[in-house]
C-alpha positions as CSV (number, residue, x, y, z in Angstrom):
1,M,-3.1,1.8,-25.1
2,N,-2.9,-1.7,-23.5
3,R,-1.1,-2.6,-20.3
4,R,2.0,-4.1,-22.2
5,Q,2.3,-0.9,-24.3
6,M,1.9,1.2,-21.2
7,L,4.6,-0.6,-19.3
8,L,7.0,-0.7,-22.2
9,G,6.3,3.0,-22.9
10,A,7.8,3.8,-19.5
11,A,11.2,3.9,-21.2
12,A,10.1,6.7,-23.5
13,G,11.9,9.4,-21.4
14,V,15.2,7.4,-21.4
15,A,17.7,7.7,-24.1
16,M,17.8,4.4,-26.1
17,I,20.8,2.3,-25.4
18,G,22.7,1.4,-28.6
19,T,19.9,2.3,-31.0
20,G,21.4,5.2,-33.0
21,A,22.0,7.6,-30.1
22,G,25.7,7.8,-30.9
23,P,28.6,6.2,-32.8
24,L,28.8,2.5,-32.8
25,F,32.3,2.6,-31.2
26,A,32.0,5.3,-28.5
27,S,34.9,7.3,-27.2
28,E,36.9,5.4,-24.6
29,G,37.7,8.9,-23.1
30,A,34.1,9.5,-22.4
31,D,33.6,6.1,-20.8
32,A,36.6,6.6,-18.6
33,R,35.5,10.1,-17.5
34,L,32.0,8.6,-16.6
35,K,33.6,5.8,-14.7
36,A,35.7,8.1,-12.6
37,L,32.9,10.5,-12.1
38,L,30.4,7.8,-10.9
39,E,33.0,6.1,-8.7
40,R,33.5,9.4,-6.9
41,H,29.7,9.9,-6.7
42,A,29.2,6.3,-5.4
43,N,31.6,6.9,-2.5
44,A,29.6,10.0,-1.6
45,L,26.2,8.2,-2.0
46,R,27.4,5.3,0.3
47,R,27.5,7.9,3.1
48,F,24.1,9.2,2.2
49,G,22.5,10.2,5.5
50,A,25.5,9.2,7.5
51,E,29.2,10.3,7.9
52,P,32.2,8.0,8.4
53,G,32.4,7.1,12.1
54,N,28.9,8.5,12.7
55,P,26.1,6.0,11.7
56,V,23.5,8.3,12.9
57,G,24.4,10.9,10.2
58,D,23.3,14.5,9.8
59,R,19.4,14.6,10.2
60,S,19.2,18.4,10.5
61,L,17.5,20.8,8.1
62,A,20.9,22.2,7.1
63,G,22.1,18.7,6.4
64,R,19.2,18.0,4.1
65,A,19.8,21.3,2.3
66,R,23.4,20.3,1.9
67,A,22.5,16.9,0.5
68,H,20.2,18.6,-2.0
69,A,23.0,21.0,-3.1
70,E,25.5,18.1,-3.4
71,N,23.0,16.2,-5.6
72,A,22.6,19.2,-7.8
73,V,26.3,19.3,-8.4
74,R,26.3,15.6,-9.3
75,M,23.5,16.2,-11.8
76,K,25.5,19.0,-13.5
77,E,28.6,16.9,-13.6
78,L,26.8,14.0,-15.2
79,A,25.1,16.3,-17.8
80,G,28.6,17.4,-18.8
81,I,29.4,14.0,-20.3
82,G,27.7,13.6,-23.6
83,H,25.4,10.7,-23.8
84,G,26.1,10.0,-27.5
85,A,29.9,9.7,-26.9
86,L,29.4,6.8,-24.5
87,S,29.5,3.0,-25.3
88,P,26.2,1.1,-24.9
89,A,27.3,-0.3,-21.5
90,A,28.4,3.1,-20.2
91,R,25.0,4.6,-21.3
92,I,23.3,2.2,-18.9
93,D,25.4,3.6,-16.0
94,H,24.7,7.1,-17.3
95,D,21.0,6.6,-17.5
96,T,20.8,4.9,-14.2
97,A,22.6,7.8,-12.4
98,A,20.4,10.3,-14.2
99,F,17.3,8.5,-12.8
100,V,18.8,8.4,-9.3
101,Y,19.8,12.1,-9.3
102,G,16.5,13.2,-10.7
103,V,14.5,11.4,-8.0
104,L,16.7,12.7,-5.2
105,D,16.6,16.3,-6.7
106,D,12.8,16.2,-6.6
107,Q,12.4,14.4,-3.2
108,L,15.0,16.5,-1.3
109,A,13.0,19.6,-2.2
110,R,9.9,18.1,-0.6
111,P,9.0,17.7,3.0
112,G,9.7,14.3,4.7
113,T,12.6,12.0,4.0
114,V,14.1,9.8,1.3
115,D,16.8,7.1,1.6
116,L,19.2,5.5,-0.9
117,D,16.6,2.9,-1.7
118,L,14.7,5.8,-3.2
119,R,11.9,5.1,-0.7
120,P,10.3,8.5,0.2
121,S,8.1,9.3,3.0
122,P,6.2,12.6,3.4
123,Y,6.8,12.4,7.2
124,V,10.1,12.7,8.9
125,V,9.1,10.4,11.8
126,S,6.3,7.8,11.8
127,Q,5.6,4.4,13.2
128,M,7.9,3.0,10.6
129,N,10.5,5.8,10.1
130,G,12.9,8.0,12.0
131,A,16.1,7.6,14.1
132,Y,14.2,6.3,17.0
133,Y,12.8,3.5,14.8
134,W,15.8,2.5,12.7
135,L,18.8,2.9,14.9
136,P,18.5,1.6,18.5
137,S,18.9,-2.1,17.5
138,R,21.5,-1.3,15.0
139,L,23.6,0.7,17.3
140,G,22.9,-1.5,20.3
141,T,25.1,-4.3,18.9
142,G,28.2,-2.2,19.5
143,G,27.7,-2.4,23.2
144,A,28.4,-6.2,23.1
145,S,31.7,-5.9,21.3
146,P,34.8,-7.1,23.2
147,E,36.8,-4.3,21.5
148,A,37.4,-1.2,23.7
149,E,37.3,1.1,20.6
150,D,33.9,-0.3,19.6
151,R,32.5,0.2,23.0
152,R,33.7,3.8,23.1
153,A,32.1,4.4,19.7
154,Y,28.9,2.8,21.0
155,L,28.7,5.2,23.9
156,D,29.4,8.1,21.5
157,N,26.7,6.9,19.3
158,I,24.1,7.1,22.0
159,E,24.9,10.9,22.3
160,A,24.8,11.2,18.5
161,L,21.4,9.4,18.4
162,A,19.9,11.8,20.9
163,Q,21.1,14.7,18.7
164,G,19.7,13.0,15.6
165,I,16.3,12.7,17.3
166,D,16.4,16.3,18.2
167,E,17.3,17.3,14.6
168,E,14.4,15.3,13.3
169,S,12.1,17.0,15.9
170,E,13.2,20.4,14.4
171,R,12.2,19.1,10.9
172,I,8.8,17.9,12.2
173,A,8.1,21.4,13.3
174,H,9.4,22.8,10.1
175,D,7.4,20.5,7.9
176,A,4.3,21.3,10.0
177,G,5.0,24.9,9.2
178,R,4.6,24.0,5.6
179,G,1.3,22.3,6.4
180,V,2.5,18.6,6.5
181,V,0.8,16.8,9.4
182,P,0.6,13.0,9.6
183,P,-2.8,11.4,10.0
184,D,-4.1,11.1,13.6
185,F,-3.8,7.3,13.6
186,I,-0.2,7.4,12.4
187,L,0.6,10.0,15.2
188,D,-1.1,7.6,17.7
189,A,1.0,4.6,16.7
190,T,4.2,6.7,16.5
191,L,3.7,8.2,20.0
192,S,3.0,4.8,21.4
193,Q,6.4,3.5,20.1
194,L,8.3,6.6,21.1
195,R,7.0,6.3,24.6
196,A,7.6,2.6,24.8
197,L,11.3,3.1,23.9
198,R,11.6,6.1,26.3
199,D,10.1,4.2,29.2
200,S,11.4,0.7,28.6
201,A,13.5,-1.0,31.3
202,P,17.2,-1.1,30.5
203,A,17.3,-4.8,30.1
204,A,14.5,-4.7,27.5
205,N,15.8,-1.7,25.6
206,P,17.3,-2.6,22.3
207,L,19.9,0.1,22.6
208,L,21.0,-0.9,26.1
209,A,20.3,-4.6,26.5
210,P,23.3,-6.0,24.5
211,A,25.8,-3.8,26.6
212,I,24.1,-4.8,29.9
213,T,24.4,-8.5,29.0
214,A,28.0,-8.2,27.9
215,S,29.5,-5.8,30.4
216,G,28.1,-4.4,33.7
217,T,30.4,-1.4,33.4
218,V,29.6,-0.5,29.8
219,G,25.9,-1.2,30.4
220,A,25.8,1.2,33.4
221,Q,27.6,3.9,31.4
222,A,25.2,3.4,28.5
223,T,22.2,3.5,30.8
224,E,23.4,6.8,32.3
225,R,23.8,8.3,28.8
226,F,20.3,7.1,27.8
227,N,18.8,8.6,30.9
228,R,20.6,11.9,30.5
229,L,20.4,12.3,26.8
230,M,18.2,10.0,25.0
231,R,15.1,10.0,27.3
232,P,14.8,13.8,27.2
233,A,15.2,13.8,23.3
234,L,12.5,11.1,23.0
235,D,10.3,13.2,25.3
236,R,10.9,16.3,23.2
237,Q,10.0,14.4,19.9
238,A,6.9,13.0,21.6
239,Q,5.9,16.6,22.6
240,A,6.5,17.7,18.9
241,L,4.2,15.0,17.6
242,Q,1.6,15.6,20.3
243,A,1.5,19.2,19.4
244,L,0.3,18.3,15.9
245,M,-2.8,16.3,17.1
246,P,-5.3,19.3,17.0
247,R,-4.4,19.7,13.3
248,A,-4.4,16.0,12.3
249,S,-7.1,14.3,10.4
250,S,-8.1,10.7,9.7
251,K,-7.3,11.0,6.0
252,G,-4.6,8.5,5.3
253,G,-3.7,9.6,1.8
254,V,-1.0,12.0,0.9
255,W,-3.4,13.8,-1.3
256,A,-4.6,15.5,1.9
257,Q,-1.2,17.1,2.3
258,P,0.0,20.3,0.6
259,D,0.9,19.5,-3.1
260,G,-0.3,16.0,-2.3
261,E,-1.1,14.9,-5.8
262,A,2.4,15.8,-7.1
263,T,4.0,14.2,-4.0
264,Y,2.3,10.9,-4.7
265,A,3.2,10.9,-8.4
266,S,6.8,11.6,-7.5
267,S,6.8,8.9,-4.8
268,L,5.2,6.4,-7.2
269,R,8.0,7.1,-9.8
270,A,10.7,6.8,-7.2
271,N,9.4,3.4,-6.0
272,T,8.3,1.8,-9.3
273,T,11.1,3.4,-11.4
274,A,8.5,3.5,-14.2
275,N,6.6,6.4,-15.7
276,I,3.0,5.3,-15.0
277,G,0.5,7.8,-13.7
278,P,-1.6,7.0,-10.5
279,G,-4.9,6.7,-12.2
280,D,-3.5,4.3,-15.0
281,L,-1.8,2.2,-12.3
282,H,-5.1,2.0,-10.2
283,R,-6.9,0.7,-13.2
284,M,-4.1,-1.8,-14.1
285,G,-4.2,-3.0,-10.5
286,Q,-8.0,-3.6,-10.7
287,D,-7.4,-5.6,-13.9
288,W,-4.7,-7.7,-12.3
289,V,-7.0,-8.4,-9.4
290,R,-9.9,-9.4,-11.6
291,E,-7.7,-11.7,-13.7
292,L,-6.0,-13.3,-10.8
293,S,-9.3,-13.8,-8.9
294,A,-10.8,-15.5,-11.9
295,E,-7.8,-17.9,-12.1
296,I,-8.0,-18.6,-8.4
297,D,-11.7,-19.3,-8.7
298,H,-11.0,-21.7,-11.5
299,D,-8.4,-23.6,-9.5
300,L,-10.5,-23.7,-6.4
301,R,-13.5,-25.0,-8.2
302,A,-11.3,-27.8,-9.7
303,L,-10.7,-28.8,-6.0
304,N,-14.5,-28.7,-5.3
305,L,-13.9,-25.5,-3.2
306,T,-16.9,-23.5,-4.3
307,R,-18.7,-21.9,-1.3
308,G,-18.2,-18.2,-0.9
309,S,-16.2,-15.5,-2.6
310,V,-12.5,-16.0,-3.6
311,G,-11.6,-14.0,-0.5
312,E,-13.7,-16.1,1.8
313,R,-12.4,-19.3,0.4
314,I,-8.8,-18.2,0.8
315,A,-9.6,-17.1,4.4
316,A,-11.0,-20.6,5.0
317,L,-7.9,-22.3,3.7
318,N,-5.8,-20.1,6.0
319,T,-7.5,-21.7,9.0
320,D,-8.1,-25.2,7.6
321,A,-6.6,-27.7,10.1
322,R,-5.4,-29.9,7.3
323,F,-2.8,-27.3,6.2
324,I,-1.6,-25.8,9.5
325,Q,0.7,-26.9,12.3
326,P,0.0,-26.4,16.0
327,D,1.8,-23.7,17.9
328,T,4.2,-26.3,19.5
329,D,7.9,-27.2,19.0
330,A,6.7,-30.2,17.0
331,G,4.6,-27.9,14.8
332,R,7.6,-25.6,14.3
333,A,9.8,-28.5,13.3
334,E,7.3,-29.8,10.8
335,V,7.0,-26.4,9.1
336,H,10.8,-26.2,9.0
337,R,10.9,-29.7,7.4
338,Q,8.3,-28.8,4.8
339,A,10.1,-25.6,3.9
340,K,13.4,-27.4,3.6
341,A,11.9,-30.1,1.3
342,Y,10.4,-27.3,-0.9
343,L,13.8,-25.6,-1.1
344,V,15.6,-28.8,-2.1
345,A,13.0,-29.3,-4.9
346,A,13.3,-25.7,-6.0
347,R,17.0,-25.9,-6.3
348,G,16.7,-29.1,-8.4
349,R,14.5,-27.6,-11.0
350,A,15.9,-24.0,-11.1
351,A,18.6,-24.7,-13.7
352,R,15.8,-25.0,-16.3
353,A,15.3,-21.2,-16.1
354,F,19.0,-20.1,-16.5
355,N,21.8,-20.8,-18.9
356,H,24.5,-19.9,-16.3
357,F,22.9,-21.0,-13.0
358,V,24.7,-20.1,-9.9
359,D,23.9,-22.8,-7.3
360,D,25.2,-21.3,-4.1
361,P,24.4,-23.1,-0.9
362,V,21.1,-22.0,0.8
363,E,19.2,-23.4,3.8
364,V,16.1,-22.8,5.9
365,R,16.6,-21.5,9.4
366,R,14.4,-20.1,12.2
367,M,15.0,-16.4,12.6
368,P,16.3,-15.3,16.1
369,L,13.6,-15.5,18.7
370,T,14.3,-11.9,19.8
371,S,13.4,-10.5,16.4
372,E,10.2,-12.6,15.8
373,D,7.7,-10.1,17.2
374,S,8.9,-7.3,14.9
375,S,9.7,-9.3,11.8
376,P,7.7,-10.5,8.8
377,I,6.8,-14.1,8.2
378,A,10.0,-14.8,6.3
379,F,13.0,-13.0,4.7
380,Y,16.2,-13.8,3.0
381,N,19.7,-13.4,4.6
382,G,22.8,-13.5,2.4
383,P,25.8,-15.5,3.4
384,R,28.2,-14.0,5.8
385,D,31.2,-15.1,7.9
386,G,31.4,-18.4,6.1
387,T,27.7,-19.4,6.5
388,S,25.4,-20.1,3.6
389,G,22.5,-17.9,2.4
390,A,19.3,-18.6,4.4
391,V,15.5,-18.3,4.1
392,L,14.7,-17.2,7.6
393,L,11.2,-18.3,8.9
394,N,9.3,-16.6,11.6
395,L,8.1,-19.7,13.6
396,K,6.6,-17.9,16.5
397,K,3.1,-19.1,15.3
398,P,3.5,-22.1,12.9
399,S,-0.2,-21.6,12.1
400,D,0.7,-18.4,10.2
401,L,2.5,-20.7,7.7
402,P,-0.1,-23.0,6.2
403,S,1.5,-25.7,3.9
404,W,-0.2,-24.4,0.7
405,R,1.6,-21.1,1.0
406,L,5.1,-22.4,1.8
407,P,6.3,-23.3,-1.7
408,T,5.8,-19.7,-3.0
409,L,7.4,-18.3,0.1
410,V,10.5,-20.4,-0.7
411,H,10.5,-19.4,-4.3
412,H,10.3,-15.7,-3.5
413,E,12.9,-15.6,-0.7
414,G,15.1,-18.4,-1.9
415,V,15.1,-20.1,-5.3
416,P,14.8,-18.7,-7.9
417,G,14.1,-15.5,-6.0
418,H,16.3,-13.4,-3.7
419,H,18.9,-16.0,-3.1
420,I,19.6,-16.6,-6.8
421,Q,19.4,-12.8,-7.4
422,A,22.1,-12.2,-4.7
423,A,24.2,-15.2,-5.8
424,V,24.3,-14.0,-9.5
425,L,25.2,-10.5,-8.5
426,R,28.1,-11.8,-6.4
427,D,29.2,-14.0,-9.4
428,T,29.0,-11.1,-11.9
429,G,32.1,-9.2,-12.6
430,G,32.3,-5.8,-14.4
431,L,29.5,-3.9,-12.6
432,S,30.7,-0.5,-11.6
433,L,30.9,0.6,-8.0
434,F,28.1,3.0,-8.7
435,R,25.8,0.2,-10.0
436,R,26.7,-1.9,-6.9
437,T,25.8,1.0,-4.6
438,V,22.3,2.2,-5.9
439,R,19.3,0.0,-5.2
440,F,15.9,-0.2,-6.8
441,S,13.1,-2.0,-5.0
442,A,11.2,-2.5,-8.3
443,W,14.1,-4.5,-9.6
444,T,14.9,-6.4,-6.3
445,E,11.2,-7.2,-5.4
446,G,10.0,-7.3,-9.0
447,W,12.5,-10.1,-9.6
448,A,11.3,-12.1,-6.6
449,L,7.7,-11.7,-7.7
450,Y,8.7,-12.7,-11.2
451,A,10.6,-15.7,-9.7
452,E,7.3,-16.9,-8.2
453,A,5.7,-17.0,-11.6
454,L,8.9,-18.5,-13.2
455,A,8.7,-21.4,-10.6
456,D,5.1,-22.1,-12.0
457,E,6.3,-21.9,-15.6
458,I,9.0,-24.5,-15.0
459,G,6.8,-27.0,-13.3
460,A,6.8,-26.3,-9.6
461,Y,3.1,-27.0,-9.2
462,A,2.6,-29.8,-11.7
463,D,1.5,-32.1,-9.0
464,D,0.5,-29.5,-6.3
465,P,-2.8,-27.7,-7.2
466,L,-3.0,-26.2,-3.6
467,G,0.5,-24.9,-3.9
468,R,-0.4,-23.2,-7.1
469,I,-3.4,-21.6,-5.4
470,G,-0.8,-20.3,-2.9
471,Y,1.2,-18.8,-5.7
472,L,-1.8,-17.1,-7.3
473,Q,-2.9,-15.8,-3.9
474,A,0.5,-14.3,-3.3
475,Q,0.3,-12.6,-6.7
476,L,-3.3,-11.4,-5.9
477,W,-2.0,-9.9,-2.6
478,R,0.6,-7.8,-4.5
479,A,-1.9,-6.8,-7.1
480,G,-4.4,-5.8,-4.3
481,R,-1.6,-3.7,-2.7
482,V,-1.4,-1.7,-6.0
483,V,-5.2,-1.0,-5.9
484,V,-5.1,-0.1,-2.2
485,D,-2.0,2.2,-2.4
486,T,-3.3,4.1,-5.4
487,G,-6.8,4.0,-3.8
488,I,-5.6,5.6,-0.6
489,H,-3.3,8.2,-2.2
490,H,-5.0,9.0,-5.5
491,E,-8.6,7.8,-5.3
492,R,-9.0,9.2,-1.8
493,W,-10.0,6.0,-0.2
494,T,-10.5,5.9,3.6
495,R,-8.3,3.6,5.8
496,E,-11.3,1.5,6.4
497,Q,-12.1,1.1,2.7
498,A,-8.5,0.0,2.1
499,I,-8.6,-2.6,4.9
500,A,-12.0,-4.0,3.8
501,F,-10.7,-4.4,0.2
502,M,-7.8,-6.5,1.3
503,V,-9.8,-8.6,3.7
504,D,-12.8,-9.2,1.3
505,T,-10.9,-9.5,-2.0
506,V,-7.6,-11.1,-1.0
507,G,-8.6,-13.1,2.1
508,E,-6.2,-11.3,4.4
509,L,-6.8,-11.1,8.3
510,P,-8.0,-7.6,9.5
511,G,-5.3,-7.1,12.2
512,P,-2.2,-7.6,10.0
513,T,-3.9,-5.9,7.1
514,A,-4.5,-2.7,9.3
515,R,-0.8,-2.5,10.0
516,E,0.0,-3.0,6.4
517,V,-2.3,-0.3,5.3
518,D,-0.8,2.1,7.9
519,R,2.6,1.3,6.2
520,Y,1.2,2.3,2.8
521,C,0.1,5.6,4.3
522,V,3.6,6.6,5.4
523,Y,5.4,5.1,2.4
524,P,3.3,6.2,-0.6
525,G,4.0,4.1,-3.7
526,Q,6.2,1.5,-2.0
527,A,3.5,-1.2,-2.1
528,C,3.4,-0.9,-5.9
529,C,7.0,-1.6,-6.7
530,F,6.6,-5.4,-6.4
531,M,3.9,-5.9,-9.0
532,V,5.1,-3.1,-11.3
533,G,8.5,-4.6,-11.3
534,K,7.4,-8.1,-12.0
535,Q,5.1,-7.0,-14.8
536,Q,7.8,-4.9,-16.4
537,I,10.2,-7.8,-16.4
538,R,7.5,-10.0,-17.8
539,A,6.4,-7.4,-20.4
540,S,10.0,-6.8,-21.6
541,R,10.5,-10.6,-21.9
542,E,7.5,-11.1,-24.0
543,A,8.5,-8.1,-26.3
544,A,11.9,-9.6,-26.7
545,R,10.4,-13.0,-27.4
546,H,8.3,-11.4,-30.2
547,A,11.3,-9.5,-31.6
548,M,13.7,-12.5,-31.6
549,G,11.4,-15.3,-32.6
550,P,13.3,-18.7,-32.4
551,R,16.5,-16.9,-31.3
552,F,14.8,-16.1,-27.9
553,S,16.1,-18.1,-24.9
554,L,14.4,-17.9,-21.5
555,G,17.7,-18.8,-19.9
556,D,19.5,-16.1,-21.7
557,Y,16.9,-13.5,-20.8
558,N,16.9,-14.4,-17.1
559,D,20.7,-14.3,-17.1
560,L,20.6,-10.8,-18.7
561,I,18.2,-9.4,-16.1
562,L,20.2,-10.6,-13.1
563,R,23.7,-10.1,-14.5
564,S,23.0,-6.5,-15.6
565,G,22.5,-5.7,-12.0
566,P,20.0,-3.4,-10.3
567,L,18.4,-1.0,-12.9
568,P,15.4,1.3,-13.0
569,M,12.6,-0.4,-15.0
570,E,12.7,2.2,-17.7
571,V,16.5,1.6,-18.2
572,L,16.0,-2.1,-18.0
573,D,13.5,-2.1,-20.8
574,A,15.8,-0.1,-23.0
575,L,18.6,-2.6,-22.3
576,V,16.3,-5.5,-23.2
577,Q,15.4,-3.7,-26.5
578,Q,19.0,-3.3,-27.4
579,W,19.8,-7.0,-26.5
580,S,16.8,-8.4,-28.5
581,A,18.0,-6.3,-31.6
582,T,21.4,-7.9,-31.7
């Protein structure tokens, strides 16, 4: 079986949409029942992990058991609506809900945690997960509100956060009783972060600093609650993790945990939303790496860059003074200018790829200085409060943004990537509340990676060979992540093997790569969703092109993918098959 067949075969377990599964004109009554049912479910799912008025949510063992039981009820209610009685559009909603509930049913029975993004972790708390990690900055903004009600809620949330941390500490011990212990290097990193939050000065504490700046009285009240409630809870959590150290090993893969192979297969399916086994995906990733490396080698040689491996030549480009700006205000301004110019050019050509192009305003901005240390090199922020959408750049070190990498970054985060994705969703009517509530990283990030390739197809690099190398290197990085993720969790690679592969093959720097690999260890399968999503969107497109012949339109296809909204890859492929048959 070739890779295209394997990707397209992922839809085998999903009922075909509009291909003989039921009457051509389905019962309006069944559609209405499904719509009402999923609207009720959506309102419950929007509170997944949190209750109204309590953004911390119920993080207890009992709360997790209750969430599992509620999901079982949703599954049963959904099964009570016959698939064959639904219209083709309603079947998309049905199959999407069935996928979500199936993933949650499996994951909520396992140790660890899962969120509405269907991003599971086998560990309740880690260096990238847990109430201590996600919530202080989010809750801290309430302390700066001028509204008395908001400030009271903020103070109450400090107490709720302390309780949530204790609930997670109970689950750490519970999961350890089932044999689940994070790797020693993950425990080290997590303990360091927990203690840093516990011991931080109030003015530097993300939970307290906004209140201290806005109001001395509220800041003093918040600091008192932190010292009385939060500090002891953080200390108890640190003790719970420290107690696991004698049992921890240096094995980063989830294979080393109880039922680890099944846990990884489940996590991989949750993240990629496709039915590809770990071994098959590892081999596919290796193929992608070989193909992309060969293409990069060809393009580098065309520029007379021939010395060293592909990884070594990429690493040399990263530090080539011709392409980097100094770490000065002038250097930051120049990177900003370059990115803005690339964005303007991208908007100018993007209409070639869509028949109904939504050209909402978008700009390049520097991200807030306070968030640069903990943020990636760039991300997209949607419009809010009358502002336009924005590609936010991390300009703390302009040298981290060499000019040959900038175009692809703009295409991924901006146009035709996440900005266009979000703009089309806002412009699209008719999507149910349920479909607007659930999220699939393979669709979200798969589109952005597909958009990088789409930019190349519509001429972004016609006169920019180094920019095209930047595009290919970004694709190589995502392909390398597939190899590394499956390598760690299925092939039993060591952490050191994983880091060396990314440095030697992709040309990444050792320090950032080590942090990336540690993230893969606590979120098995997540690193694979980008490339699997992109390849599925591409494979479905080429299958549709083959089926439709001269009737196929690239613009119509891209409109279909975005205007259909977030979908699991196996449902998306069934949708494309139905579309191409009409």
